[in-house]
N, C-alpha and C positions, 0 to 999 in steps of 0.2 A: 416546959418543955413538953410537946405533944409526942405520944406513943403511936405505933402503927395502928392500934386499934381507933385511935382518935382521927388519925388519917383516912382510914376507911370510912368512917361516918362522916367526916367533913367533905370527903371526895364526892360522894353524892349529893349532900346538901348544897353544896357549892355548884356542881355541875348542873343540877336541876334549877336552881336559881338563875344562872346565867341563861338557860335554855328559855325560862318562862319570860324572862326582860325582852330577849329576842322575838318571842313569839307575840308579845304585846307590841314591839315595835313593828313586827311584819303586818299586823292587823291594822295598825294605824295608818298603814300606807295604803290601804284599800280606797280606792276612788269613791265606792259607793257609800261610805260611811257618813252618816250626818256629821256636821262640823263639831257638835258636842262630845259626840264619841270619840272622834279623832282626837281632840284634845285631852281628853280623860285617858284614853290608852297611852298617849305619847308622854303625859306627865307621869304616868305610873311606870313606863319604860325606862324613863330618864331617872326616876327615883330608885328604882330597882337596880338599874346598872351602877349607879353610884354608890347603893348600899352593898352591891355584891363586890365591887373594887374594893371597898374599905373591909368587907368580910375576908377576900382573898389576902389582902395587906396584913390584916391583924393575924390571920392563921400562919402565914409565913413568918411574922415577927416572933411568933411563939413556937417557931420551930417545925411547923406542920406544912403539909402540901394540900394545896387547894387545887381544883380543876375547873377549867373553863366548860361551857356547856358542850354537848354533843350536837354539833351543827346538822348532822343527818336526821337524828331524832327530831330536833326542833323544826327543821324543814319539812319533815312529815307532818307533824302535828300542825303546822301552819296551812299546809294544804289542805288537811282534814278540815280545819277551822273554816277555810274559804269556802270549800265544798259545803260544809254543813250551813254555813251562812247563807250561800245562795239558794239551797234548797228550803231550809227552815226558817230563815230569817236572822236577823241579828240577835233575836233572844237566844238561839242556838250558840252563837259565838260566845256571848256573855256567859251561858250555862257551862260551857266547855272550860272557859277561863277560871270561873270561880271554882269548877270540881278540880282543875289542876292545881289551883292555889290552895284549896284544901287539903289535897294530897301532899303537897310540899310543907304545909303547915304542920300536918301529922308527923312527917318525917324530922321536922325541926324541932318539934315539941318531943319527940322520942330522943333525939340526939342530945337535947338540953338536959335530959335527966341525969347524964353522964356528969363525971368530974371534969370541969373545964377551968381554965385561968379565968379571971375575972373579965379580962378585955375580950376574950371569945363570947362569954355569957352575954356581956353587954351588947355586942353588935348581934347576937342571936335574939335578944329581947327587942331590938330595934327593927330587925327583920319581921318578927311576929307580929308588932305593933303597925308595921307597913302592910303585911297583909292584910289585917283587918280593915285598915282604912282604905286600902284597895278595893276588898270586897264591898265595902259601904259606897263607894264612889261607882261601882260597876251598878250595884242595885238601885242607884238614884237616877240612872239613865233614863232618859224617855225615849224608848224605842219605838214610839207609834209612828215616827216618820220613816218606818222600814220600806226599802226599796226593793 
C-alpha cells in the first residue's frame, strides 16, 4: 500500500510522463516534418502512452493515485516547440524534447530511490529504459532535410 508521500511523488512523475507523450504526439502531427522524424515521434508517443497507462494501472493496484498530464502546460510546451522549430529548425525541437526527457528522467530516478513495491519499481525501470531508447532514436534522426 502506498502512502501520501508516495502519492505526491508519483503524481508528478505520472503527470509529466503523460504530458511528454502528448507533446511527442503533437509534434508528430506537424506537416513540415520529414517522414522519418514523423514515424519516430509517433512510435515514441505510442510506446510512452502504453507505458504510462501501465504505470497508472500499477500505481492504482498498489493503492496509490496517479495523475494524467496537465493539458494546459503540455499545450503551451507544444506551441513553444512549434515556434522554436519554425525559427531554429528541427534540431531545436529535438533538443527541447531531449532536455524535457532528461528532466523527467531525473525526476524518475529521484523517485526510484524511495521504497516501492516491486511492481512499481519494475515499471519505473521500464520507463527509464524507454527514455534512454527514445533519446537514442532522436539522436539518430537525420535532420539535414530541415524545412
